[in-house]
C-alpha positions in Angstrom: 31.9 18.7 5.5 32.8 20.9 2.3 29.1 20.6 1.1 28.3 22.9 3.9 30.4 25.7 2.7 28.0 27.1 -0.2 25.4 27.7 2.6 27.9 29.7 4.8 28.8 31.9 1.7 25.2 32.2 0.6 24.0 33.5 4.0 27.1 35.6 4.6 28.2 33.9 7.7 31.7 33.5 9.0 31.4 29.7 10.0 33.0 28.8 6.6 36.4 29.3 8.3 35.6 26.6 10.9 34.1 24.2 8.4 37.2 24.5 6.1 39.7 24.0 8.9 37.7 21.0 10.2 37.6 19.5 6.7 41.3 20.0 6.4 42.0 18.3 9.8 39.9 15.5 9.0 41.4 14.9 5.5 44.9 15.2 7.0 44.0 12.5 9.7 42.3 10.3 7.2 45.3 10.3 4.9 47.6 9.4 7.8 45.5 6.5 8.8 45.0 5.2 5.3 48.8 5.3 4.7 49.6 3.6 8.0 46.9 0.8 7.7 46.7 -2.0 5.2 44.5 -5.0 5.5 45.8 -7.9 3.6 43.4 -10.8 4.7 39.7 -11.4 4.7 38.0 -9.8 7.6 36.5 -12.1 10.3 33.2 -11.2 11.9 34.7 -10.0 15.0 36.9 -7.6 13.1 33.9 -6.4 11.1 32.0 -5.4 14.2 35.1 -3.7 15.7 35.5 -1.6 12.6 31.8 -0.6 12.6 32.1 0.5 16.2 35.3 2.4 15.9 34.0 4.0 12.7 31.1 5.6 14.6 33.4 7.0 17.1 36.0 8.3 14.8 33.3 10.0 12.5 31.7 11.6 15.6 35.1 12.7 16.8 36.0 14.5 13.7 32.3 15.5 12.8 32.2 17.5 16.1 35.0 19.9 14.9 32.6 22.2 13.0 30.5 22.7 16.1 33.4 23.4 18.3 35.5 25.6 16.0 32.6 27.6 15.1 31.5 28.3 18.7 28.2 26.9 18.0 28.8 24.2 20.7 32.0 25.0 22.3 31.8 22.2 25.0 33.4 18.9 23.8 30.8 16.7 25.4 28.0 18.6 24.0 29.5 18.7 20.6 30.4 15.0 20.6 26.8 14.1 21.8 25.3 16.3 18.9 27.5 14.7 16.4 27.0 11.0 17.4 23.4 11.7 17.7 23.6 12.8 14.1 25.6 9.9 12.6 23.7 7.3 14.6 20.4 9.1 13.2 19.2 9.4 16.8 18.1 13.0 16.6 18.7 13.8 20.3 19.8 17.4 20.6 21.4 19.5 23.1 20.7 22.8 21.2 18.3 25.1 23.0 18.1 27.6 20.0 18.7 25.8 16.7 17.9 28.8 14.6 20.9 30.7 16.2 23.4 28.2 14.8 25.0 29.5 11.4 23.6 27.9 8.4 26.8 26.1 7.2 27.1 24.3 10.6 23.4 23.6 10.6 23.6 22.1 7.2 26.5 19.8 8.5 24.4 18.7 11.4 21.8 17.5 9.0 24.3 16.0 6.8 25.6 13.8 9.6 22.1 12.3 9.5 22.2 11.7 5.8 25.7 10.1 6.0 24.7 7.9 8.8 21.4 6.8 7.5 22.6 4.0 5.3 25.6 3.4 7.6 29.0 4.7 7.6 30.5 1.4 6.5 28.0 0.9 3.7 28.8 4.3 2.4 32.5 3.7 2.7 32.3 0.5 0.6 30.2 2.1 -2.0 32.1 5.5 -2.3 35.5 5.0 -0.9 36.6 1.5 -2.4 40.3 2.5 -1.9 39.8 1.4 1.8 40.6 -2.1 0.5 38.5 -3.9 3.0 35.6 -6.3 2.0 33.6 -9.1 3.0 30.0 -9.6 4.0 31.0 -9.4 7.7 30.9 -5.6 7.7 27.5 -5.5 5.8 26.2 -8.0 8.5 27.4 -5.6 11.3 25.3 -2.8 9.5 22.1 -4.5 8.5 19.9 -4.8 11.5 17.7 -7.8 10.7 18.2 -11.4 11.8 20.0 -12.1 8.6 21.3 -9.9 5.8 19.0 -9.7 2.8 21.6 -10.0 0.0 20.2 -8.1 -3.0 23.6 -8.9 -4.9 26.5 -11.1 -4.1 28.9 -8.4 -3.8 28.8 -5.8 -0.8 29.8 -2.9 -2.9 27.3 -3.5 -5.4 24.6 -3.9 -2.7 25.6 -0.7 -1.2 25.5 1.1 -4.4 21.9 -0.2 -5.1 20.7 0.8 -1.6 22.3 4.2 -1.7 20.6 4.9 -5.2 17.3 4.1 -3.6 18.2 6.3 -0.6 19.3 9.3 -2.7 16.2 9.0 -4.9 13.8 9.2 -2.0 15.8 12.1 -0.6 15.6 14.1 -3.9 11.9 13.1 -4.3 10.9 14.4 -0.9 13.0 17.6 -1.4 11.1 18.4 -4.6 7.7 17.9 -2.8 8.7 19.9 0.1 9.6 22.8 -2.3 6.1 22.7 -3.7 4.9 23.2 -0.2 6.6 26.5 0.2 9.9 25.4 2.0 13.1 27.1 1.3 15.7 24.8 -0.5 17.9 24.9 2.9 14.9 23.8 4.9 13.9 21.1 2.4 17.2 19.6 2.1 17.6 19.5 5.9 14.3 18.1 6.5 14.6 15.5 3.8 18.0 14.4 5.2 16.4 14.0 8.6 13.3 12.1 7.2 14.9 9.6 5.0 17.6 8.8 7.4 14.9 8.5 10.2 17.0 11.1 12.2 14.8 14.0 13.1 17.1 17.0 13.2 15.3 19.9 11.9 16.6 23.5 11.1 13.8 24.9 13.1 13.3 25.1 17.0 9.7 24.0 16.5 10.6 21.3 14.1 8.0 20.4 11.6 5.2 22.4 13.8 7.2 25.5 12.5 5.7 25.4 8.9 2.0 25.0 9.9 1.2 23.2 6.9 -0.9 20.1 6.5 0.6 19.4 3.1 4.1 19.3 4.6 3.0 17.2 7.5 1.4 14.6 5.1 4.6 14.6 2.9 6.9 14.0 5.8 4.5 11.2 7.1 4.7 9.4 3.7 8.4 9.6 3.5 8.9 8.5 7.3 6.9 5.4 6.5 9.1 4.8 3.4 12.3 5.2 5.5 11.0 2.8 8.1 10.4 0.2 5.5 13.0 -2.4 4.2 14.9 -0.8 1.5 15.1 -4.2 -0.4 11.4 -3.8 -0.9 11.8 -0.4 -2.4 14.6 -1.6 -4.9 12.4 -4.6 -6.0 9.5 -2.5 -6.6 11.4 0.1 -8.8 12.9 -2.8 -10.8 9.5 -4.2 -11.5 8.4 -6.4 -8.8 5.2 -4.5 -7.9 4.2 -7.1 -5.5 7.1 -6.7 -3.2 5.2 -4.9 -0.5 2.0 -7.1 -0.5 4.0 -10.3 -0.2 6.2 -9.2 2.7 5.0 -10.2 6.1 7.1 -7.7 8.1 5.7 -4.8 5.9 2.2 -6.0 6.8 3.0 -6.1 10.5 4.7 -2.7 10.3 1.6 -1.1 8.5 -0.7 -2.9 10.9 1.2 -1.7 13.9 1.2 2.0 12.6 -2.6 1.7 12.2 -3.4 0.2 15.5 -1.1 2.5 17.5 -2.5 5.6 15.6 -6.0 4.7 16.7 -5.0 4.0 20.3 -3.1 7.2 20.6 -6.1 9.1 18.9 -8.2 7.8 21.6 -6.0 9.3 24.2 -5.7 12.6 22.4 -9.2 13.0 21.2 -10.4 15.4 24.2 -7.4 17.6 23.9 -8.4 18.9 20.5 -11.3 21.1 19.5 -10.6 20.4 15.7 -10.9 16.6 15.5 -9.2 16.6 12.0 -6.0 18.1 13.6 -6.2 15.4 16.2 -6.3 12.7 13.7 -3.4 14.2 11.6 -1.2 14.9 14.9 -1.8 11.4 16.2 -0.7 9.8 12.8 2.3 12.1 12.6 3.5 11.5 16.1 2.9 7.7 16.0 4.8 7.5 12.6 7.6 9.7 13.7 8.2 7.8 16.9 7.5 4.2 15.4 10.2 5.0 12.6 12.5 6.4 15.1 12.5 9.7 13.2 11.6 12.0 16.1 10.3 15.0 14.3 8.1 17.2 16.5 4.6 18.4 15.5 2.4 18.1 18.8 3.2 18.0 22.5 2.2 14.5 23.2 2.8 14.8 26.9 -0.5 16.7 27.0 -2.2 13.3 25.9 -3.5 10.6 28.2 -1.0 8.4 30.1 -2.4 5.4 28.1 -1.4 7.2 24.7 2.0 8.0 26.2 2.5 4.3 27.1 1.7 3.3 23.6 4.1 5.8 22.2 6.9 4.3 24.6 5.9 0.9 23.2 6.4 1.8 19.7 9.6 3.6 20.4 11.1 0.3 21.7 9.8 -1.7 18.6 11.1 0.7 16.0 10.9 0.2 12.2 11.6 -2.5 9.7 14.9 -4.5 9.3 16.8 -3.1 6.4 15.5 0.4 6.9 17.1 3.4 8.5 14.9 3.1 11.5 16.0 2.0 14.9 14.6 0.0 17.7 14.3 -3.6 18.2 13.0 -4.0 14.5 9.5 -5.0 13.5 10.7 -8.4 12.1 12.1 -9.4 15.5 8.9 -8.4 17.3 6.9 -10.3 14.7 9.1 -13.4 15.1 8.8 -13.3 18.9 5.0 -13.1 18.6 5.1 -16.2 16.2 7.3 -18.0 18.7 5.1 -17.3 21.6 2.1 -18.5 19.6 4.0 -21.7 18.6 4.9 -22.3 22.3 1.1 -21.9 23.4 0.3 -24.5 20.6 3.0 -26.9 21.9 1.6 -26.5 25.4 -1.9 -27.4 24.1 -0.5 -30.2 21.8 2.7 -31.6 23.3 3.4 -33.8 20.1 3.0 -31.0 17.6 5.9 -29.5 15.9 5.0 -25.8 15.1 8.1 -23.7 14.4 7.9 -19.9 14.0 7.6 -19.2 10.3 8.0 -16.0 8.1 7.2 -15.8 4.5 6.1 -19.4 4.7 9.6 -20.5 5.7 10.5 -22.1 9.1 12.8 -19.9 11.1 16.0 -22.0 12.0 16.2 -22.5 15.8 19.6 -20.7 15.9 18.1 -17.7 14.3 15.1 -17.8 16.7 17.6 -18.1 19.7 19.6 -15.0 18.5 16.4 -13.1 18.1 15.3 -14.0 21.8 18.8 -13.2 23.0 18.8 -9.8 21.3 15.4 -9.0 22.9 16.8 -9.9 26.4 19.9 -7.9 26.0 18.0 -4.8 24.6 15.6 -4.8 27.5 18.4 -5.3 30.0 20.3 -2.4 28.4 17.3 -0.1 28.9 16.8 -1.1 32.6 20.6 -0.8 33.3 20.9 2.4 31.3 17.9 4.0 33.1 19.5 3.1 36.5 22.8 4.9 35.4 21.2 8.0 34.1 18.8 8.2 37.1 22.1 7.9 39.3 23.1 11.3 37.8 20.2 13.1 39.3 17.5 12.8 36.6 14.1 11.7 37.5 13.0 8.1 36.5 10.6 9.3 33.6 13.2 11.4 31.9 15.9 8.6 32.5 13.8 5.7 31.1 12.5 7.5 28.2 15.8 9.0 27.4 17.4 5.7 27.2 14.6 4.1 25.2 14.8 7.1 22.8 18.6 6.9 22.4 18.9 3.2 22.3 16.3 3.1 19.7 17.6 6.0 17.8 14.3 8.0 18.3 15.4 11.5 19.7 12.7 13.0 21.8 11.6 11.3 25.1 9.3 12.4 27.9 9.5 15.0 30.9 12.7 16.9 30.7 13.5 15.4 27.2 10.1 15.7 25.8 9.0 16.6 22.3 10.0 20.4 22.6 12.8 20.2 25.2 16.3 19.0 24.6 19.1 17.1 26.5 21.1 20.1 27.5 19.9 19.9 31.1 21.3 16.4 31.7 24.5 15.9 33.5 27.6 15.3 31.3 27.9 11.9 32.8 24.2 11.0 31.5 25.2 12.2 28.2 28.0 10.1 27.9 25.9 7.1 29.0 23.3 8.0 26.3 
């Protein structure tokens, strides 16, 4: 929180008092919890997942203090929603006028993305070793792929490696955005939202505010990087220059981006007089939603129904495992396609044994069962969540797209929660469901 103070002083705003008080309350509560809690045994998987869950809640609870104490978001439900959206890198916002929020609080809002991007628990293991908790169970709870890709045998060392890549990408994007004419404040906030696949922008019009093709393409490039498995980035910078070309999930991810961009472009083509702008906007929107970043550039609700359907599908798919993106994850979708293909082969050739494979290795049946189970639970959650939000009075398009968006960590949806709208109009109960 204290990193937001310099911006309050620089812009001569009074929110520094709320930030300082919030930091003090958080530090005091943290000290009390650390002194009263001591873990003396190796954590089991169930405990690891429980700690991850409660960490999100506690971080969001204390993280909402600057919003409430500064008066930027006085309502607790709205403040908690905004903070949880930040830490989970969802990017769904209840703010109608973002630019009216004091700069210190606005910087903290973007910082919640950056902290949440690599996962609160991974950050804690790398930066706060005094917690005294360890075990791959925690990392398994944070890594979203079918199996944790262990870069190193120790969780702390792995977290440090990934955090280094994460920080380097953030710094590089910030520099490139400065070259594009952004202020340092806007460049940092935008980079936090991009590399974390979050989507919080310091501007009401999001990326469209800057009206710069250069900035648009820089953001596209880093959204793709953030949606890619960070293990590939690490291997590339350590000398394995074929890490991307050999990875099946990365191939599927890029292929999906290209295919979706072409389909969406076909549905947006007639809306634009300048066809080059149509191409750029289509690629940007597809990349933004596919990687669950959620930055706004164009109003995709003006495009054809077919284009909007494709956008909903890629929101559900999400980015790569081991990335900061949300959604089902590309590797799971890839494995399901491989599984369906193997089942068709089995129907045609009953005696054949054709397991689903990735990187030339047969996927164990228990892993495949887990993937299919996750698929089923994810889709059931979308259906049940949509029913609950609709029950609060929202129309079904708003409800369905809001649930898909929030479950996948995207941010914008459609109808009342479209690309240039926000979630403030939803009932409080709907916000708690989301």
